[in-house]
C-alpha positions in Angstrom: -114.4 -27.1 -100.3 -114.2 -30.4 -102.5 -112.2 -28.8 -104.8 -109.3 -27.8 -101.9 -109.8 -31.6 -100.5 -108.6 -33.1 -104.1 -106.1 -30.7 -104.1 -104.5 -31.7 -100.9 -105.2 -35.7 -102.0 -102.3 -37.8 -100.9 -100.4 -39.4 -103.9 -100.1 -43.7 -103.9 -96.4 -44.7 -102.7 -95.9 -48.1 -104.2 -92.8 -49.8 -103.3 -91.4 -46.7 -101.4 -89.6 -47.0 -98.0 -91.7 -45.1 -95.3 -91.0 -42.2 -93.5 -91.3 -41.4 -89.7 -93.1 -38.0 -88.8 -91.4 -34.9 -89.9 -89.3 -32.8 -87.9 -89.8 -28.8 -88.4 -86.6 -28.7 -90.4 -87.7 -31.4 -92.5 -91.2 -29.2 -92.8 -88.6 -26.3 -93.6 -86.8 -28.1 -96.0 -90.0 -29.0 -97.9 -91.8 -25.4 -98.1 -89.4 -23.5 -100.8 -90.4 -25.8 -103.9 -94.1 -25.0 -102.7 -93.0 -21.6 -102.7 -91.4 -20.4 -105.7 -91.5 -17.1 -105.5 -88.2 -14.8 -106.3 -87.3 -11.7 -108.4 -84.4 -12.2 -109.6 -82.3 -11.6 -106.6 -84.3 -12.8 -103.3 -85.2 -16.5 -102.8 -88.2 -17.4 -100.0 -86.5 -19.1 -96.9 -89.6 -20.1 -95.0 -89.6 -20.6 -90.9 -92.3 -22.8 -89.6 -93.5 -21.6 -86.2 -92.9 -24.3 -83.1 -96.3 -25.9 -82.0 -98.4 -24.5 -85.0 -98.4 -28.0 -86.8 -101.6 -29.9 -86.9 -101.8 -33.4 -88.8 -104.9 -33.3 -90.8 -104.5 -36.8 -92.5 -101.7 -39.1 -91.7 -101.4 -42.2 -94.2 -100.2 -45.4 -92.5 -97.1 -46.7 -93.7 -96.2 -50.3 -93.7 -94.5 -50.3 -90.3 -95.5 -48.9 -86.8 -95.2 -45.2 -86.6 -94.1 -44.8 -90.4 -96.2 -42.8 -93.1 -96.5 -42.8 -96.5 -98.2 -39.3 -97.0 -99.1 -36.4 -94.4 -101.7 -33.4 -95.0 -101.0 -30.8 -92.2 -101.6 -27.5 -91.3 -98.8 -25.1 -90.2 -97.7 -21.5 -89.3 -94.6 -20.1 -91.2 -93.1 -16.7 -92.0 -92.2 -17.0 -95.6 -89.1 -14.4 -95.1 -87.5 -12.8 -92.4 -89.4 -9.9 -91.6 -92.6 -10.9 -93.3 -96.0 -11.6 -91.6 -97.0 -15.3 -90.7 -99.2 -17.3 -92.8 -101.4 -20.3 -92.0 -102.1 -23.0 -94.5 -103.0 -26.4 -95.2 -100.6 -28.5 -97.7 -99.5 -32.1 -98.0 -96.0 -33.8 -98.0 -95.2 -37.3 -99.1 -92.6 -39.9 -98.4 -89.9 -40.8 -101.1 -87.5 -43.4 -100.3 -87.5 -42.7 -96.8 -87.2 -39.1 -97.5 -89.8 -36.3 -97.1 -90.8 -34.0 -99.8 -93.7 -31.2 -100.8 -96.6 -31.6 -103.2 -96.4 -28.9 -105.8 -99.7 -27.1 -106.1 -101.0 -23.6 -104.0 -101.4 -23.1 -100.4 -104.5 -22.4 -99.4 -106.0 -21.3 -96.0 -107.1 -24.4 -93.9 -110.9 -24.8 -93.7 -112.5 -24.4 -90.5 -113.8 -28.4 -90.9 -110.3 -29.4 -90.5 -109.1 -26.7 -88.2 -108.7 -29.0 -84.7 -109.9 -32.1 -85.7 -108.1 -35.4 -84.9 -106.1 -36.6 -87.9 -107.5 -39.4 -89.9 -105.3 -42.4 -89.7 -107.9 -45.5 -91.0 -108.0 -44.3 -94.8 -107.5 -45.9 -98.3 -106.4 -44.6 -101.3 -108.7 -45.8 -104.2 -108.2 -45.8 -107.9 -109.0 -42.2 -109.9 -112.7 -41.2 -109.5 -113.4 -43.8 -106.4 -113.3 -42.6 -102.8 -114.0 -43.1 -99.3 -113.3 -42.5 -95.8 -112.5 -46.0 -94.2 -113.3 -47.8 -98.1 -113.6 -47.3 -101.6 -116.9 -47.0 -102.9 -118.3 -48.3 -106.2 -118.5 -46.5 -109.1 -121.7 -43.8 -109.1 -122.7 -44.4 -113.1 -123.8 -47.3 -115.1 -121.6 -49.2 -117.6 -123.8 -51.0 -119.9 -122.4 -49.7 -123.0 -121.0 -51.8 -125.6 -118.2 -53.8 -123.4 -118.0 -51.6 -120.3 -118.2 -53.0 -117.0 -118.3 -51.2 -114.1 -115.9 -51.6 -111.1 -116.5 -51.2 -107.3 -113.3 -51.5 -105.7 -109.9 -50.4 -104.9 -107.3 -50.2 -102.0 -104.6 -47.7 -100.5 -105.0 -44.5 -98.7 -107.7 -41.6 -100.1 -108.1 -39.4 -97.1 -109.4 -36.2 -98.7 -109.2 -37.3 -102.7 -112.5 -38.9 -103.0 -115.0 -37.3 -106.1 -118.2 -38.5 -107.2 -117.7 -38.4 -110.7 -118.2 -42.5 -112.0 -115.4 -44.6 -113.4 -116.0 -47.3 -115.9 -113.4 -50.0 -116.7 -111.8 -49.2 -120.0 -109.3 -51.9 -120.4 -112.0 -54.5 -122.4 -110.2 -57.4 -123.6 -110.3 -57.5 -127.8 -108.1 -60.5 -128.1 -110.7 -62.6 -130.2 -110.8 -59.7 -132.9 -107.7 -59.5 -133.2 -104.2 -58.2 -132.1 -104.7 -54.4 -132.8 -108.6 -54.3 -132.2 -109.7 -52.1 -128.9 -112.7 -50.9 -127.1 -112.8 -47.2 -126.5 -115.0 -44.5 -125.3 -115.0 -42.7 -128.7 -116.5 -46.3 -130.3 -118.7 -46.9 -127.3 -116.5 -49.5 -126.1 -116.9 -51.7 -129.7 -114.0 -53.5 -130.6 -112.5 -51.8 -133.5 -109.4 -51.7 -135.7 -106.8 -49.4 -133.7 -104.0 -49.7 -136.1 -102.5 -46.0 -136.4 -100.6 -45.5 -139.7 -98.4 -42.6 -141.0 -99.5 -40.6 -143.6 -99.6 -42.5 -147.1 -99.7 -46.1 -145.1 -103.2 -47.5 -144.6 -104.4 -50.8 -142.1 -104.8 -53.7 -144.4 -107.7 -55.9 -144.1 -106.6 -58.4 -141.3 -105.8 -54.9 -139.0 -102.1 -56.7 -138.6 -99.9 -53.9 -140.3 -99.8 -50.8 -142.6 -99.1 -50.8 -146.1 -97.8 -47.8 -148.6 -100.5 -46.5 -150.3 -99.1 -43.2 -151.6 -95.3 -42.5 -151.9 -96.3 -38.8 -152.2 -98.4 -38.6 -149.1 -96.2 -40.9 -146.8 -92.6 -39.0 -148.1 -93.3 -35.7 -149.6 -90.3 -36.3 -152.4 -90.7 -33.4 -154.4 -89.0 -30.5 -152.3 -88.9 -26.5 -152.7 -92.8 -26.4 -153.7 -93.0 -29.0 -156.3 -96.2 -30.4 -157.2 -95.9 -34.6 -156.3 -97.8 -36.8 -159.2 -98.7 -40.1 -158.1 -98.7 -42.5 -160.4 -99.4 -47.0 -160.3 -98.1 -48.4 -158.6 -97.5 -46.6 -155.2 -93.7 -46.2 -155.3 -94.1 -44.4 -158.9 -94.2 -40.5 -158.8 -92.9 -37.7 -160.9 -92.4 -34.0 -159.6 -93.3 -30.3 -161.4 -90.9 -28.0 -159.8 -91.3 -24.3 -159.5 -89.0 -21.2 -160.2 -85.4 -21.9 -160.5 -85.5 -25.0 -159.1 -84.5 -28.3 -161.4 -83.8 -31.8 -160.5 -85.7 -35.2 -160.1 -86.7 -33.7 -156.7 -86.6 -29.9 -157.4 -83.5 -29.9 -154.6 -81.1 -27.9 -157.1 -81.4 -24.1 -157.5 -79.6 -22.6 -160.7 -78.8 -19.1 -159.3 -75.8 -17.9 -158.3 -74.5 -14.6 -156.2 -71.8 -12.6 -155.1 -70.0 -12.5 -151.6 -72.4 -11.1 -149.1 -75.6 -12.5 -150.8 -77.2 -15.7 -151.1 -79.8 -17.0 -153.0 -83.2 -16.2 -151.8 -85.2 -19.1 -150.1 -87.6 -19.3 -153.3 -84.5 -19.5 -155.6 -85.9 -16.3 -157.4 -83.1 -13.7 -156.5 -80.2 -12.8 -154.6 -80.5 -11.1 -151.1 -78.0 -9.0 -148.9 -77.1 -11.6 -145.7 -73.5 -11.0 -144.1 -71.7 -7.4 -144.1 -69.0 -9.7 -142.7 -68.3 -11.3 -146.4 -69.0 -8.1 -147.9 -67.1 -5.3 -146.1 -64.7 -7.3 -143.3 -65.2 -4.7 -140.4 -63.2 -5.9 -137.9 -59.4 -5.0 -138.1 -56.1 -5.9 -135.9 -57.0 -9.7 -136.3 -60.6 -9.6 -135.2 -63.0 -12.2 -136.5 -66.4 -11.0 -137.6 -69.6 -12.7 -136.5 -72.6 -12.4 -138.3 -76.2 -11.8 -137.1 -79.5 -10.9 -138.5 -80.0 -8.6 -140.3 -77.3 -9.0 -143.1 -76.3 -5.3 -141.5 -75.7 -6.6 -137.7 -72.5 -7.9 -136.3 -69.6 -8.2 -133.8 -66.2 -8.7 -133.2 -64.4 -11.1 -131.4 -60.8 -8.9 -131.2 -57.6 -10.7 -130.5 -54.8 -9.4 -128.2 -55.5 -6.4 -125.9 -57.5 -4.8 -128.8 -61.3 -3.8 -127.9 -63.9 -1.6 -129.6 -66.8 -2.3 -132.1 -64.4 -3.1 -134.7 -61.0 -4.0 -132.1 -59.7 -0.4 -133.3 -58.7 0.2 -129.7 -55.6 -0.9 -127.6 -56.7 -1.2 -124.2 -54.6 -4.0 -122.1 -55.4 -4.5 -118.5 -52.1 -2.8 -116.9 -51.4 -2.3 -113.9 -50.8 0.8 -111.9 -47.6 2.6 -113.0 -47.5 0.6 -116.5 -48.6 1.8 -119.9 -49.5 -0.5 -123.2 -46.6 -1.1 -125.8 -46.2 0.3 -129.4 -47.9 -3.4 -131.0 -50.6 -3.5 -128.3 -49.1 -6.8 -127.1 -48.2 -6.2 -123.7 -47.4 -3.5 -121.1 -44.4 -1.3 -120.0 -43.4 0.6 -117.1 -44.1 4.2 -116.9 -44.0 5.1 -113.0 -41.8 2.8 -110.8 -43.2 4.9 -107.8 -46.8 3.8 -108.8 -46.2 0.5 -110.1 -43.6 -0.7 -107.2 -42.8 2.1 -104.6 -39.3 1.0 -103.7 -38.8 3.6 -100.7 -39.7 1.4 -97.7 -40.5 2.6 -94.0 -42.8 5.4 -94.9 -40.3 7.4 -97.6 -41.8 9.3 -100.2 -40.9 8.3 -104.0 -40.1 10.8 -106.8 -40.5 9.2 -110.2 -38.3 10.5 -113.3 -39.1 10.4 -116.8 -35.9 7.9 -117.5 -37.1 5.5 -114.8 -35.1 6.7 -111.9 -36.6 7.7 -108.9 -35.7 9.2 -105.7 -36.7 8.4 -101.7 -37.2 11.1 -99.1 -36.8 9.2 -96.1 -38.9 9.5 -92.6 -38.0 9.1 -89.1 -34.6 8.1 -88.1 -34.1 5.9 -91.6 -31.7 6.3 -94.2 -30.7 4.9 -97.6 -31.3 4.8 -101.0 -34.5 3.0 -100.4 -34.8 4.4 -96.5 -34.4 0.6 -95.2 -31.2 1.9 -92.8 -32.2 2.8 -89.5 -29.3 6.0 -88.5 -30.2 5.4 -84.5 -26.7 4.8 -82.4 -27.6 2.9 -79.2 -25.3 2.7 -76.3 -24.3 0.1 -73.5 -25.1 -2.9 -75.8 -28.4 -1.6 -76.3 -30.7 -2.3 -79.6 -32.6 -0.1 -82.1 -36.3 -0.9 -82.0 -37.8 -2.5 -85.0 -39.5 0.8 -86.1 -36.0 2.8 -85.5 -38.0 5.4 -83.1 -36.1 4.3 -79.8 -33.7 2.1 -78.3 -34.4 -0.9 -76.3 -32.1 -1.0 -73.4 -30.2 -3.7 -71.7 -31.1 -4.3 -67.8 -29.7 -1.1 -65.5 -29.6 1.3 -68.8 -31.8 3.9 -69.8 -32.1 7.0 -71.7 -32.7 7.5 -75.2 -29.6 6.0 -76.4 -29.0 4.1 -73.0 -26.7 6.2 -71.6 -28.1 6.3 -68.2 -27.0 3.5 -65.6 -30.5 2.4 -63.4 -29.7 1.6 -59.8 -31.9 -1.9 -59.5 -32.6 -1.1 -55.8 -34.1 1.9 -56.3 -36.1 1.1 -59.7 -36.9 -2.7 -59.4 -37.5 -3.1 -55.3 -36.7 -6.5 -55.2 -36.1 -7.6 -51.8 -40.1 -6.4 -51.1 -41.1 -6.0 -47.7 -38.9 -8.8 -46.0 -35.3 -7.9 -46.9 -32.7 -4.9 -47.0 -31.2 -4.3 -50.7 -27.8 -3.2 -51.5 -26.3 -2.9 -54.7 -22.8 -2.1 -56.8 -25.5 -0.3 -59.8 -25.4 -3.4 -61.9 -26.0 -6.0 -59.2 -28.1 -6.1 -56.2 -28.2 -8.4 -52.8 -31.1 -8.9 -50.6 -30.3 -9.1 -46.8 -33.4 -11.1 -45.2 -35.0 -10.3 -41.9 -35.4 -13.1 -39.3 -37.7 -15.6 -40.6 -37.7 -15.0 -44.4 -35.4 -16.4 -47.2 -34.7 -16.5 -50.9 -33.0 -14.2 -53.5 -35.7 -11.8 -53.1 -37.0 -12.9 -49.5 -40.2 -14.3 -50.9 -39.8 -17.7 -49.0 -41.3 -18.1 -45.3 -39.0 -20.4 -43.2 -42.1 -21.6 -41.2 -42.2 -25.7 -42.1 -45.6 -26.9 -43.7 -47.0 -23.1 -44.1 -48.5 -22.4 -47.3 -49.1 -18.3 -46.4 -47.4 -16.3 -43.8 -46.5 -12.6 -43.0 -44.9 -10.1 -40.7 -41.5 -9.8 -39.0 -40.6 -12.6 -37.5 -43.5 -14.8 -39.8 -46.6 -16.1 -38.2 -48.2 -18.6 -40.4 -51.8 -17.9 -41.3 -52.3 -21.0 -43.6 -50.9 -24.4 -43.5 -50.4 -27.0 -46.2 -53.0 -29.6 -46.8 -52.6 -32.0 -43.9 -51.3 -29.5 -41.6 -52.8 -26.9 -39.1 -51.9 -24.0 -36.8 -50.2 -25.2 -33.9 -51.1 -24.3 -30.5 -48.5 -21.0 -30.4 -50.7 -19.9 -33.3 -47.6 -19.1 -35.3 -46.1 -22.4 -37.2 -47.8 -25.8 -38.5 -48.3 -29.1 -37.1 -49.7 -32.5 -38.5 -53.3 -33.0 -38.8 -54.5 -35.7 -36.4 -57.0 -37.8 -38.5 -56.7 -40.7 -36.0 -58.9 -39.2 -33.5 -61.6 -40.7 -35.1 -60.6 -44.3 -34.6 -61.1 -45.5 -38.3 -59.3 -48.3 -38.2 -61.5 -51.4 -37.3 -61.1 -54.8 -35.4 -58.3 -53.2 -33.3 -56.4 -52.3 -35.9 -53.4 -49.3 -35.4 -54.1 -45.8 -37.1 -50.5 -44.2 -38.2 -51.0 -40.9 -39.2 -49.4 -38.8 -42.3 -49.7 -35.6 -43.4 -53.3 -35.1 -44.9 -54.1 -38.9 -44.5 -53.6 -42.1 -42.5 -52.7 -45.6 -42.5 -54.0 -48.6 -40.6 -52.2 -51.7 -39.6 -54.2 -54.7 -39.4 -54.0 -58.1 -37.6 -55.8 -61.2 -37.5 -55.9 -61.5 -41.6 -57.6 -58.2 -41.6 -57.2 -56.0 -45.0 -55.5 -52.5 -44.6 -57.1 -51.7 -47.5 -60.2 -51.3 -46.2 -59.4 -50.1 -42.7 -59.3 -53.6 -41.5 -63.3 -54.2 -42.4 -62.4 -56.5 -45.4 -60.6 -59.9 -44.6 -57.3 -59.8 -46.6 -56.9 -62.3 -49.9 -57.1 -66.0 -49.2 -59.3 -65.4 -45.9 -63.3 -65.1 -45.7 -65.2 -63.7 -42.9 -67.2 -66.3 -40.6 -68.3 -65.8 -37.2 -66.8 -61.8 -37.4 -63.3 -63.5 -37.5 -61.1 -64.0 -40.8 -60.5 -67.7 -41.4 -58.2 -68.9 -44.4 -59.7 -70.4 -47.4 -59.0 -73.6 -49.1 -55.6 -74.1 -50.9 -55.1 -71.4 -53.9 -58.5 -69.7 -53.2 -58.5 -66.0 -52.7 -62.3 -65.3 -51.7 -64.2 -68.4 -50.5 -67.7 -68.8 -50.2 -69.8 -68.3 -46.7 -69.5 -72.1 -46.2 -66.0 -72.6 -46.8 -66.7 -75.8 -48.6 -66.3 -73.8 -52.1 -64.2 -71.4 -53.3 -65.6 -68.0 -55.4 -62.5 -66.5 -56.6 -59.1 -68.6 -57.1 -55.6 -67.1 -57.5 -53.7 -66.4 -60.7 -53.1 -69.6 -62.8 -56.1 -71.5 -61.2 -59.7 -71.5 -61.8 -62.9 -72.4 -60.1 -63.9 -76.1 -60.9 -67.8 -77.2 -60.9 -67.1 -78.8 -57.5 -66.2 -75.2 -56.1 -62.3 -76.1 -56.0 -59.3 -74.2 -57.4 -58.0 -76.2 -60.4 -55.0 -75.4 -62.5 -55.9 -73.2 -65.6 -53.2 -74.5 -67.5 -55.5 -78.3 -67.7 -55.5 -79.7 -71.7 -58.4 -78.7 -73.2 -59.5 -82.6 -73.3 -59.9 -82.9 -69.6 -62.8 -85.1 -70.5 -60.0 -87.8 -71.6 -58.1 -87.7 -68.4 -61.6 -87.9 -66.3 -61.9 -91.3 -68.0 -58.4 -92.4 -67.6 -58.8 -91.5 -64.6 -62.2 -93.5 -63.8 -60.5 -96.6 -65.2 -57.5 -96.4 -63.3 -59.6 -95.8 -59.9 -62.0 -98.9 -60.9 -58.6 -101.2 -61.3 -57.8 -99.9 -58.1 -60.9 -100.7 -56.8 -60.9 -104.0 -58.1 -57.5 -104.8 -57.1 -58.6 -103.9 -53.3 -61.7 -106.3 -53.7 -59.5 -109.0 -54.6 -57.4 -108.6 -51.7 -60.3 -108.2 -49.3 -61.7 -111.7 -50.2 -58.4 -113.5 -50.6 -58.1 -112.0 -46.7 -61.3 -113.3 -46.0 -60.8 -117.1 -47.4 -57.4 -116.7 -45.6 -59.0 -115.9 -42.3 -61.6 -118.6 -42.6 -59.2 -121.2 -43.1 -57.0 -120.1 -40.4 -60.0 -120.4 -38.0 -60.9 -123.7 -38.9 -57.5 -124.8 -38.5 -57.1 -123.4 -35.1 -60.7 -124.8 -34.1 -59.0 -128.3 -34.8 -55.8 -127.7 -33.2 -57.8 -126.8 -30.3 -60.3 -129.8 -29.9 -56.6 -131.5 -30.3 -55.1 -130.0 -27.5 -58.0 -130.2 -25.5 -58.1 -133.9 -25.9 -54.4 -133.8 -25.0 -55.3 -131.8 -22.1 -57.7 -134.0 -20.6 -55.1 -136.9 -20.8 -52.5 -134.7 -19.4 -54.4 -133.7 -17.0 -55.2 -137.6 -15.7 -51.1 -137.8 -15.6 -50.8 -134.1 -14.7 -46.8 -134.3 -16.1 -47.3 -133.2 -19.8 -45.1 -129.4 -20.4 -48.0 -128.9 -23.0 -50.6 -128.6 -20.3 -53.1 -125.9 -20.9 -56.0 -124.7 -18.4 -59.4 -124.7 -19.6 -59.9 -121.1 -19.8 -56.8 -121.1 -22.5 -58.4 -123.5 -24.5 -61.9 -121.8 -24.0 -59.8 -118.6 -25.8 -58.5 -120.3 -28.4 -61.6 -121.4 -29.6 -62.7 -118.0 -29.5 -60.2 -117.1 -31.9 
């Protein structure tokens, strides 16, 4: 069970785009890499059964409803016609795409079948694990510089094993740049500088120095023995056999064509039948194989065969190779390109000629001419089997005239046909008309029959009249569709309303016309330039074209400049000046009135004084009564 869980462990997905739950099609696409089963001609194409997928472990992604890896159980058909299989396997998300992990597909253990999937898992470093946390290593690490690590992070799910893990990344920089601590040296810092053959680490473990040129480079070739001298770069070679030279690289043996010096430079071996015998003829190239007697020929032109001795060009039917095997020449024109048309049989002659035996009504050298003769402007059919006759003619050669009234019956049930053997005319019965007496004369009737005709169904907007024979306009106004005392006017299949008191005919007199609003069941005119006003009629809802609703609910011109704020400021300044002038005028008026009042009062007192004087003498023409004087004082 533990081995199965390890095999199904989910891999760490660092810096990858996470994936949402896979579709059935995505699961099917990741199965083939896991089912690498092919006999050279058949490749498996699995089909996952709907509703069979059970998720065992969901390694959470960085975003909600996304995942890095999934272990699941699925039932699938490996190939059409094969029995279903139920297996447990795992998939991983790579850059936002699901892919299958290599490995075997095992039957799911009973412990995970039907169990809700794990979603709170971590992935621990190798040798660590746990269901919801990463446990510390199980073994002590007390040797050398080793230390036991006990923490990790990531998704683990089914991947935990009990084996202990020690941290072998021990820092040996204090001993030198090439010192390390490894399990083989019990994690004790030792020189780990690896040198090539003939080189050895220096005393500081900083570099490799040459110790033997013979061991480092093996300069003596072909079995020559290298003799090392001091210093390490000094040597000599002791050559064997027929080899000579400072490094034993030269062989003194010479061989004839088809033979080469043996590898040990002791004799000549037969190596090439191509060089010795030249077996390929007609310009063919000889290709040598091992052993020396094995070869093939790469033939030129149309030559084939083991030694390029066979002339076999790919000639089409009716052609044969020419004398020098460079092409093909015609041998039978009937086979190569049958010149006989329209089913004619071809006979070929040795001199390249031919003769056609024509079939049916065809004639001519190639059977391409139709021999039929059609009368009365008739034309032969495309297959030359007969004549296509014009109207009113028939027969093999279009020689017979047809009576149109007898053959066509063009006047139907409601007319009498008469003809002059090439043309016809219909005399229609009562109530019918048209060139073939097909039209009923009843107005607004869609379908009728009989003599005289009776209408069976009327056109749209009309109904059968009281006589049961004709059609009359369908009355759609009997339901009184026009509201608010509107007048209904019937039309074929429809009606219109004539409205009064500013009601709109477009709404059957139920909505006020543009520029009017409803108040107390009456259409009342809106403010100036307003189409639709609010219920209070104080503000406008929709203005006429070229006007827009202002913040105060009025219709203003939509062509006002964009710097309307400037105009508002200018208007305010002008308004302020007007108010100031009005205040000045009012103050001046008050002052003037006060002055006039005082003057009148003084004048009244003087008149009163004169009045008293005149009253005594009773002869002054400026005499005023006491009531007149009192009224003047009040003024």
